[in-house]
N, C-alpha and C positions, 0 to 999 in steps of 0.2 A: 794474847799479846805477850805474856809473860814467857812463853815458849820460844818466841823470837829473840828476846833479850838475853835469856840463859838457854841456849839451845842443846839440851840434854839428849834430845834425838839425834843430834849430829855426832855425838861421841863414837857410836859404832860406825857411822858413815865416814868420819875422818880416819879411822884406823884402816878401813877397807881401801881407800883411795890414797892413804899416805899423805895427808894434808895437816897442817897445824890449824889450830883454832883461830889464830890470827888471819889465815887465809880467807876465811868465810865471814869473819866478823863485820867486814865493811858492807857486804851483801845483806846481812842480817839486820843491820841498822837502817839501811835504805828500806828494806821490806817493812820493818817496824814503823818507821815514819809515814809511809804510805798508807799502812794498815790502821795507824793511828788517826789520821786525818779522816778515812773512810768510816771507821767506827764512831768517832766523835760526831761526825755529820749525821750518821744514822740515829744516834742517840738523841741528838737535839731536834731532828725532824720527826722522829717517831710520835711524839705527842700531837703534832699538827695532822699527821695522816690517819691516826686512829682516834 
């Protein structure tokens, strides 16, 4: 999850497509929130399933 909050993977990608960090940050926050809900749900349901 921390790779979505601080996307160091995006630094080379941003230089290739000539975008600013602010251009993708909104998308990263949305993906982070969705991923957070899915991961939290999986951790809460895993003791019930196993």
